[in-house]
TILUM-586380 format. One record per residue: residue in one letter; y, z, x of N, C-alpha, C in turn. Coordinates in pm, whole numbers, padded with zeros to 5 digits, always signed. Atoms other than C-alpha are relative to their C-alpha. Layout:
// TILUM-586380
aYZXYZXYZX/...
This chain:
// TILUM-586380
m+00125-00075+00012+01490-02089+00332-00081-00006+00130/t+00074+00016-00126+01336-02226+00652+00049+00099+00105/t-00058-00093-00097+01575-02014+00857-00046+00143-00029/t+00044-00134+00039+01484-01700+00660-00145+00022+00042/i+00142-00011-00035+01112-01764+00711-00017+00015+00151/k+00011-00005-00146+01155-01826+01083+00047+00135+00053/t-00054-00130-00042+01367-01511+01122-00101+00112-00025/l+00099-00103+00034+01104-01297+00944-00124-00010+00088/v+00118+00021-00086+00818-01450+01145+00027+00060+00139/n-00034-00054-00132+00998-01362+01469+00016+00152-00005/q-00023-00144+00016+01102-01018+01343-00130+00078-00003/e+00128-00067+00015+00742-00928+01258-00100-00036+00110/s+00084+00042-00113+00604-01082+01582-00126-00072-00048/l+00110+00077+00055+00385-01318+01381-00010-00135+00071/p+00011+00133-00061+00248-01649+01513+00081-00102-00081/d-00079+00103+00068+00453-01959+01431-00074-00059-00120/s+00080+00057+00108+00166-02074+01211+00014+00077-00131/y-00016-00077+00123+00251-01797+00963+00098-00067-00096/a-00092+00075+00085+00528-02023+00836-00078-00088-00098/d+00085+00081+00089+00251-02244+00694-00062+00089-00109/t+00053-00096+00099+00100-01936+00522+00105+00029-00106/v-00108-00025+00096+00437-01868+00363+00009-00114-00101/k-00014+00116+00089+00455-02221+00222-00122-00015-00091/k+00125+00021+00075+00090-02230+00110-00030+00113-00097/t+00044-00117+00076+00048-01876-00023+00115+00079-00061/i-00103-00094+00044+00368-01673-00049+00103-00064-00091/l-00097+00066+00089+00609-01925-00200-00055-00022-00141/p+00055+00008+00136+00374-02000-00494+00000+00135-00073/l-00004-00134+00059+00353-01623-00550+00141+00035-00045/a-00140-00028+00035+00732-01591-00544+00040-00076-00125/q-00032+00080+00119+00758-01872-00799-00068+00058-00124/h+00072-00065+00110+00496-01699-01017+00077+00123-00048/i-00075-00121+00034+00697-01375-01004+00133-00036-00067/q-00126+00046+00061+01021-01560-01081-00022-00041-00145/s+00030+00046+00136+00863-01723-01388-00030+00118-00092/l+00033-00118+00079+00726-01389-01508+00125+00080-00033/r-00126-00073+00024+01066-01222-01469+00084-00071-00106/q-00076+00076+00099+01233-01501-01667-00062+00014-00139/a+00069-00010+00128+00971-01477-01941+00019+00138-00063/r-00012-00136+00052+01003-01098-01974+00144+00035-00034/g-00140-00030+00026+01382-01085-01958+00040+00144+00030/e-00027-00139-00039+01369-00733-01810-00069+00026+00134/p+00065-00027-00129+01268-00569-01480-00152+00004-00012/i+00146+00004+00000+00903-00622-01392-00054+00070+00125/i+00067-00068-00110+00656-00437-01169-00119-00085+00044/i+00110+00077-00059+00423-00627-00937-00081+00093+00088/g+00088-00081-00083+00124-00441-00794-00071-00088+00101/i+00068+00076-00105-00020-00561-00463-00110+00087+00058/h+00117-00076-00044-00371-00436-00388-00065-00071+00118/g+00075+00058-00110-00556-00486-00064-00055+00110+00089/a+00057-00099-00092-00790-00293+00163+00085+00008+00125/q-00080-00022-00120-00646-00159+00485-00011-00119+00095/g-00003+00108-00097-00540-00429+00729+00004-00139-00057/t+00002+00133+00059-00531-00715+00480+00134-00073+00009/g-00130+00065-00011-00159-00780+00530+00092+00024-00118/k-00082-00031+00118-00009-00615+00221+00148+00018+00034/s-00139-00031-00035+00303-00490+00396+00076-00126+00038/t-00066+00125-00041+00381-00829+00552+00024-00089-00122/l-00017+00079+00122+00322-01010+00222+00114+00054-00084/t-00104-00063+00081+00545-00761+00041+00139-00026+00059/l-00128+00024-00067+00823-00801+00299+00049-00142-00027/f-00041+00139+00021+00826-01181+00270+00036-00026-00145/l-00031+00018+00142+00814-01171-00110+00136+00061-00035/r-00127-00067+00031+01102-00922-00127+00118-00079+00053/e-00113+00072-00059+01323-01120+00109+00021-00136-00066/l-00014+00131+00063+01250-01459-00049+00053+00012-00142/l-00048-00018+00137+01299-01332-00404+00147+00040-00002/t-00138-00049-00003+01623-01156-00312+00097-00107+00048/m-00096+00089-00065+01782-01419-00089+00001-00141-00056/h+00007+00140+00040+01660-01749-00229-00020-00022-00150/y+00012+00011+00146+01572-01682-00592+00106+00085-00070/r-00110-00083+00051+01868-01444-00633-00049+00103-00101/i+00056-00104+00086+01645-01180-00794-00002+00130+00080/p+00001-00127-00074+01726-00826-00674-00139+00064-00003/t+00139-00045-00009+01390-00700-00551-00012+00121+00091/a+00026-00122-00078+01292-00352-00434-00150+00009+00026/s+00142-00018-00030+00964-00253-00275-00025+00137+00061/f+00047-00119-00071+00772+00054-00169-00151+00000-00001/s+00145-00009-00014+00419+00147-00070-00050+00130-00059/l+00062-00125+00041+00186+00400-00225-00010+00095+00120/d+00007-00084-00120+00155+00522+00135+00124+00088+00016/d-00125-00075-00015+00518+00635+00120+00011+00113-00102/l+00003-00108+00099+00430+00862-00173-00098+00111+00037/y+00094-00105-00039+00180+01069+00022+00065+00137-00009/l-00045-00138-00003+00211+01441-00026+00033+00039+00143/t-00032-00048-00134+00364+01625+00267-00124+00064+00061/r+00113-00065-00069+00132+01772+00527-00025+00139-00059/a+00015-00135+00055+00199+02121+00387-00063-00004-00139/e+00056+00012+00135+00119+02007+00032-00148-00035+00005/r+00141+00034-00012-00209+01853+00144-00082+00116+00056/e+00069-00120-00049-00299+02168+00334-00029+00095-00116/k+00019-00086+00118-00252+02361+00008-00109-00058-00090/l+00101+00067+00082-00462+02104-00183-00138+00018+00062/a+00128-00019-00070-00735+02131+00081-00052+00141-00017/e+00038-00140+00017-00734+02506+00043-00044+00029-00143/d+00025-00032+00141-00732+02509-00338-00114-00080-00062/v+00096+00088+00067-00960+02214-00422-00118-00035+00090/h+00107+00041-00091-01157+02076-00125+00061-00034+00136/p-00054+00025-00134-01108+02057+00255+00030-00146+00032/l-00022+00141-00030-01128+01674+00254+00138-00049-00043/f-00133+00042+00045-00790+01658+00082+00108+00020+00107/i-00097-00006-00109-00621+01738+00412+00029-00142+00051/t-00016+00138-00046-00671+01366+00488+00069-00083-00107/r-00075+00083+00094-00416+01138+00325-00080-00124-00037/g+00059+00130+00036-00529+00832+00134-00052-00009-00141/v+00066+00016+00130-00740+00892-00174+00091+00047-00113/p-00072-00054+00115-00602+00944-00524-00009+00152-00005/g-00010-00145-00006-00486+01302-00545+00088+00043+00116/t-00082-00033-00117-00297+01287-00214+00137-00068-00005/h-00131+00061+00017+00008+01103-00351+00084+00080-00101/d-00092-00057+00098+00315+01229-00537+00036-00111-00099/i-00017+00108+00097+00280+00992-00832+00126+00020-00084/a-00122-00028+00077+00561+01165-01022+00124-00049+00076/l-00111+00050-00081+00794+01080-00733+00009-00152-00009/g+00001+00146+00014+00688+00715-00751+00054-00045-00134/q-00049+00035+00133+00753+00707-01125+00150+00022-00009/q-00144-00028-00001+01094+00862-01071+00077-00113+00068/v-00064+00111-00071+01182+00587-00821+00005-00124-00089/i+00004+00116+00089+01073+00317-01067+00106+00011-00109/e-00097-00018+00109+01282+00462-01349+00143-00012+00051/q-00134+00010-00056+01586+00494-01124+00036-00144+00034/l-00026+00140-00034+01553+00136-01000+00026-00084-00123/k-00017+00077+00123+01525+00003-01355+00132+00031-00070/a-00118-00045+00075+01818+00205-01493+00129-00006+00082/a-00115-00007-00090+02054+00169-01196+00113-00093-00042/g-00116+00085+00016+02406+00035-01226+00023-00080+00127/p-00024+00087-00115+02556-00218-00982+00020+00075+00132/d-00029-00074-00122+02663+00050-00734-00089+00122+00021/t+00090-00114-00013+02383+00302-00787-00086-00014+00126/e+00085+00001-00118+02195+00395-00471-00126+00082-00027/t+00128-00066+00024+01826+00478-00509-00075+00020+00132/p+00078-00025-00122+01652+00647-00214-00147-00037-00022/i+00141+00039+00006+01306+00501-00145-00078+00086+00099/p+00075-00090-00089+01053+00754-00004-00059-00073+00121/a+00059+00055-00123+00918+00698+00348-00092+00103+00062/f+00101-00088-00061+00614+00841+00527-00021-00044+00145/d+00021+00027-00142+00566+00866+00905-00146+00024+00035/k+00144-00016-00027+00198+00797+00979-00027+00054+00139/s+00023-00051-00135+00237+00877+01347+00011+00152+00004/r-00011-00146+00011+00327+01235+01239-00080+00054-00118/d+00077-00039+00118+00113+01236+00923+00081+00090-00093/d-00084-00079+00089+00404+01370+00720+00112-00088-00056/r-00109+00075+00062+00677+01249+00488+00127+00013+00083/c-00127-00003-00072+01006+01156+00650+00101+00086-00077/p-00106-00075+00069+01306+01380+00574+00079-00093-00093/p-00071+00085+00096+01498+01248+00268+00123-00070+00056/d-00120+00065-00054+01807+01174+00476-00034-00123+00085/l+00042+00119-00075+01602+00910+00662-00061-00107-00092/w+00056+00098+00092+01478+00731+00348+00093-00120-00013/p-00085+00116+00028+01601+00373+00301+00055+00008-00141/v-00067-00006+00130+01834+00317+00007+00010-00140-00060/f-00016+00128+00071+01827+00037-00253+00125+00011-00087/r-00127-00002+00073+02164-00049-00404-00007-00093-00122/g-00002+00080+00122+02195-00170-00765-00129+00012-00079/r+00121+00000+00084+01932-00243-01030-00099-00102+00054/a+00105+00091-00044+01601-00397-00926-00054-00077-00121/e+00060+00083+00106+01482-00688-01141-00149-00020+00024/v+00142+00002-00036+01149-00696-00956-00026+00120+00090/i+00041-00113-00082+00973-00390-00813-00141-00029+00052/l+00128+00025-00064+00690-00458-00566-00058+00132+00048/i+00067-00122-00044+00442-00173-00515-00132-00039+00063/e+00124+00036-00068+00171-00219-00254-00078+00124+00040/g+00082-00113-00038-00122+00005-00175-00147-00037+00002/w+00142+00033-00014-00487+00004-00078-00077+00028-00129/c+00072-00031+00125-00592+00161-00412+00081-00041-00123/m-00083+00044+00112-00324-00004-00628-00086-00071-00105/g+00076+00063+00108-00482-00089-00963-00147+00037-00006/a+00142-00038+00000-00817+00076-00882-00035+00075-00129/v+00047-00067+00123-01024+00210-01172-00102+00107+00036/p+00097-00106-00029-01241+00524-01194-00143-00050-00009/a+00143+00033+00006-01618+00521-01155-00045-00006-00145/a+00044+00022+00137-01802+00404-01465-00091+00111-00052/s+00096-00101+00045-02059+00684-01471-00008+00115+00100/e+00018-00117-00086-02133+01029-01333-00105-00027+00106/a+00107+00031-00096-02451+00897-01168+00054-00084+00115/e-00061+00085-00103-02253+00630-00983+00086+00084+00094/l-00090-00084-00078-02007+00894-00867-00076+00094+00093/m+00070-00104-00075-02268+01140-00743-00086-00055+00113/a+00080+00055-00110-02470+00903-00523+00092-00026+00120/p-00090+00017-00114-02305+00930-00176-00006-00141+00057/v-00006+00135-00057-02189+00603-00018+00002+00001+00152/n-00003-00007-00145-02164+00730+00340-00028+00144+00046/e+00035-00130-00057-02227+01023+00574+00105+00106-00033/l-00106-00095+00034-01890+01184+00496-00027+00064-00136/e+00028-00053+00134-01973+01219+00127-00129+00082+00000/r+00130-00067+00000-02330+01321+00202+00007+00139+00065/s+00002-00126-00075-02254+01598+00453+00119+00091-00030/e-00119-00083+00018-01899+01713+00368+00041+00018-00146/d-00026-00017+00144-01899+01674-00012-00132-00006-00076/p+00135+00011+00059-02265+01738-00107-00004+00026-00149/e+00000-00029+00144-02177+01875-00452+00092-00093-00078/g-00084+00099+00068-01931+01595-00528+00134+00053-00049/t-00125-00061+00047-01632+01827-00580+00121-00088+00033/w-00114+00082-00047-01394+01607-00378+00007-00132-00077/r-00005+00130+00066-01494+01273-00529+00015+00013-00152/q-00024-00022+00143-01500+01416-00883+00150+00020-00027/h-00144-00021+00017-01140+01530-00838+00075-00131+00019/v-00061+00132-00022-01043+01188-00697-00015-00085-00126/n+00027+00082+00119-01204+01024-01000+00084+00046-00120/r-00083-00052+00109-01020+01254-01243+00146-00047+00017/c-00136+00048-00026-00693+01155-01075+00014-00147-00040/l-00004+00142+00038-00777+00785-01121+00001-00017-00151/k+00002+00006+00147-00850+00847-01489+00133+00044-00059/g-00121-00061+00053-00527+01043-01533+00128-00067+00044/e-00135+00048-00031-00185+00997-01376+00000-00130+00078/y+00004+00128-00073-00290+00714-01141-00023-00115-00097/g+00025+00105+00099-00429+00515-01432+00123-00033-00080/q-00124+00023+00073-00107+00562-01626+00103-00073+00085/f-00094+00064-00091+00097+00462-01322-00036-00148+00019/f+00044+00137-00021-00112+00148-01263+00015-00086-00125/n-00003+00076+00125-00108+00046-01630+00135-00064-00030/q-00131+00058+00026+00265-00031-01621+00026-00127+00083/v-00015+00120-00083+00209-00313-01369-00005-00124-00088/d-00006+00124+00079+00306-00652-01514-00087-00110+00059/s+00088+00098-00063+00104-00854-01263-00064+00064+00122/l+00074-00062-00110-00167-00737-01020-00049-00109+00095/i+00041+00095-00104-00212-00931-00695-00102+00069+00089/m+00104-00057-00086-00530-00871-00495-00017-00082+00126/l+00040+00060-00126-00575-00948-00127-00145+00040+00023/r+00144-00033-00004-00955-00972-00109-00055-00015+00142/a+00058-00001-00135-01103-00872+00227-00141-00057-00005/p+00134+00059+00001-01425-01048+00332-00113+00102+00000/s+00106-00100-00007-01619-00725+00395+00059+00135+00039/m-00039-00134-00041-01600-00351+00454+00005+00010+00152/e+00002-00001-00145-01682-00416+00819+00132-00053+00057/c-00130+00053-00043-01366-00625+00856+00111+00104-00021/v-00101-00102+00029-01164-00345+00697+00003+00103+00113/l+00006-00097-00109-01282-00104+00968+00063-00058+00127/q-00057+00065-00119-01195-00352+01245+00152-00010-00011/w-00144+00019+00019-00852-00421+01098+00073+00133+00005/r-00067-00130+00000-00770-00053+01044+00005+00058+00141/t+00000-00043-00139-00867+00024+01403+00111-00070+00077/l-00108+00077-00064-00633-00253+01519+00137+00054-00040/q-00127-00058+00046-00353-00104+01305+00035+00126+00079/e-00026-00125-00071-00394+00230+01478+00039-00027+00146/h-00038+00038-00136-00380+00063+01820+00146-00043+00005/k-00138+00047+00003-00054-00106+01724+00097+00115-00025/l-00085-00116+00026+00088+00219+01588+00018+00082+00128/r-00009-00073-00126+00006+00387+01919+00095-00071+00097/e-00086+00077-00090+00176+00106+02114+00146+00012-00039/r-00139-00011+00046+00489+00122+01897+00056+00138+00029/t-00046-00136-00022+00508+00498+01929+00031+00025+00148/i-00020-00019-00144+00472+00489+02308+00123-00076+00049/s-00109+00085-00049+00723+00206+02352+00133+00025-00070/a-00124-00025+00075+00981+00339+02101+00102+00067+00091/p-00102-00062-00083+01313+00421+02273+00028+00143-00043/k-00030-00139+00029+01387+00789+02296+00151+00017-00021/e-00140-00029+00025+01714+00940+02180+00075+00015+00132/g-00078-00005-00122+01980+00888+02445-00060-00083+00112/g+00062+00084-00100+01751+00647+02626-00085+00075+00101/k+00077-00081-00093+01566+00931+02798-00129+00045-00065/h+00128-00049+00051+01212+01052+02765+00018+00141-00056/s-00005-00133+00058+01180+01348+02534-00129+00026-00075/e+00123-00036+00069+00888+01534+02384+00022-00007-00151/p-00016+00005+00145+00828+01469+02011+00009+00139-00060/a-00015-00129+00067+00926+01746+01772-00133+00049-00056/q+00132-00035+00052+00573+01736+01626-00105-00073+00082/p+00103+00072-00073+00242+01643+01790-00037-00129-00072/s+00039+00127+00060+00140+01281+01734-00137+00013-00064/r+00127-00006+00070-00143+01236+01484-00065-00139-00004/i+00064+00130-00011-00243+00885+01589-00148+00019+00032/m+00144-00023-00007-00621+00848+01564-00068-00079+00111/s+00089+00071-00091-00885+00756+01818-00087-00094-00084/d+00086+00093+00074-01132+00479+01729-00106+00074-00081/q+00102-00076+00072-01397+00736+01631+00060+00071-00121/e-00068-00064+00113-01146+00918+01412+00029-00101-00110/v-00023+00105+00101-01066+00587+01239-00127-00024-00081/v+00128+00020+00069-01437+00544+01156-00016+00105-00110/r+00012-00109+00099-01440+00883+00982+00107-00013-00107/f-00112+00016+00093-01100+00816+00822-00034-00104-00107/i+00031+00108+00093-01221+00492+00664-00106+00042-00102/m+00101-00047+00095-01514+00675+00505+00063+00064-00124/h-00070-00058+00115-01262+00854+00281+00034-00110-00102/y-00046+00112+00083-01159+00511+00145-00115-00088-00051/e+00106+00099+00018-01497+00343+00134-00043-00018-00145/r+00051+00011+00137-01609+00423-00221+00091-00088-00086/i-00092+00074+00085-01298+00291-00394+00021-00142+00052/t-00016+00134-00056-01261-00001-00153-00115-00090-00040/r+00117+00080+00038-01616-00123-00216+00000-00032-00150/a-00002+00022+00145-01580-00077-00592+00105-00104-00038/s-00108+00094+00031-01251-00269-00598-00038-00142+00045/l+00043+00133-00046-01395-00555-00390-00099-00061-00098/a+00103+00050+00093-01677-00582-00645+00056-00038-00136/e-00039+00022+00140-01488-00560-00975+00140-00056-00020/m-00138+00039+00024-01119-00634-00925+00027-00150-00006/p-00029+00143+00007-01134-01011-00859-00011-00060-00140/a+00019+00053+00136-01248-01064-01219+00116+00033-00093/r-00107-00040+00091-00940-00894-01367+00140-00009+00060/a-00132+00011-00062-00657-00932-01113+00070-00126-00051/d-00077+00117+00044-00377-01169-01217+00008-00106+00108/c-00001+00094-00112-00384-01327-00873-00091+00053+00108/v+00090-00037-00110-00650-01324-00601+00030-00091+00119/i-00018+00073-00125-00584-01425-00240-00114+00039+00092/n+00110-00028-00092-00891-01451-00021+00054+00010+00143/v-00044-00021-00137-00832-01313+00328-00117-00026+00093/g+00106+00034-00093-01035-01462+00611-00019+00107+00107/e+00025-00096-00107-01190-01268+00898+00108-00005+00107/d-00108+00016-00097-00906-01406+01113+00136+00037-00060/h-00120-00044+00071-00651-01258+00866+00073-00115-00071/s-00066+00112+00068-00568-01604+00726-00009+00017-00151/f-00006-00006+00146-00466-01625+00359-00042-00133-00061/g+00028+00120+00078-00616-01870+00114+00111-00023-00101/e-00100+00029+00104-00415-02030-00165-00017+00101-00113/p+00011-00100+00107-00333-01786-00448-00068-00058-00124/l+00068+00038+00124-00565-01809-00749+00065+00081-00112/i-00082-00071+00098-00329-01723-01034-00052-00030-00141/r+00037+00018+00140-00439-01666-01393+00108+00058-00089/q-00102-00047+00095-00207-01621-01688-00060+00103-00094/r+00046-00100+00095-00240-01307-01898+00008-00056-00142/q+00002+00044+00139-00333-01370-02260+00095+00084-00085/
């Protein structure tokens, strides 16, 4: 196990100290998931919620590899981000419902039916069945072609689904929904058309999708201000990876599509799309999540606070 942890730490360019995080935070989570799988006796779904930049993807990667390799539990994972509608589909949604839907992120901009299809295929798969897992290219702001999707072989006994709005609930009242939380809502959605549609999606297919989760893990960010800082850092890293990525044939070539990597000011506006649900989740989700992990301003993880469902 030590070798696996060290390999993953190096692969993800994480500091050596992350190995201590794995032992303190991630291994107890893996053991919790193993116990839950044994108790249920059938495939289980684990939801991982966390605001942007909290480390959901890294946590999911370590959990998947540890569960698969050391607990011998076939584990598949995907992100809600990989279910985003294509650019063309969001352009149509922006035209038909509200212009703000051109921006990926909020409920209503995912293909939830596709996510459900993946879950059902993973649960019903035979030993040699290959299930394609959707993938989204954020640097191009569009879904990857299906022939580039990763493939999971066999039946998954654990399915990890991570996402910034995973497990979020709709607004409690119309009054709460209509009071704008930032300048984006105030100036670009003055009648509340966009946020009302988002809320209807949370009440409908998103709520049904989230309700099948057997255990909800929350990475709790310290503040909305930290979320903005972390998301800006993510975009910087995405830009660096895109610039440094080797070109086909080892030669420089122009991308087939223009890059949609955001400037810092664009990130500020982008985060406003997420702010309402992020703030609401930070306020109410810790009281109902099956596991809460406090994330420090330095991205450090606290010990998992796990509660057993009644």
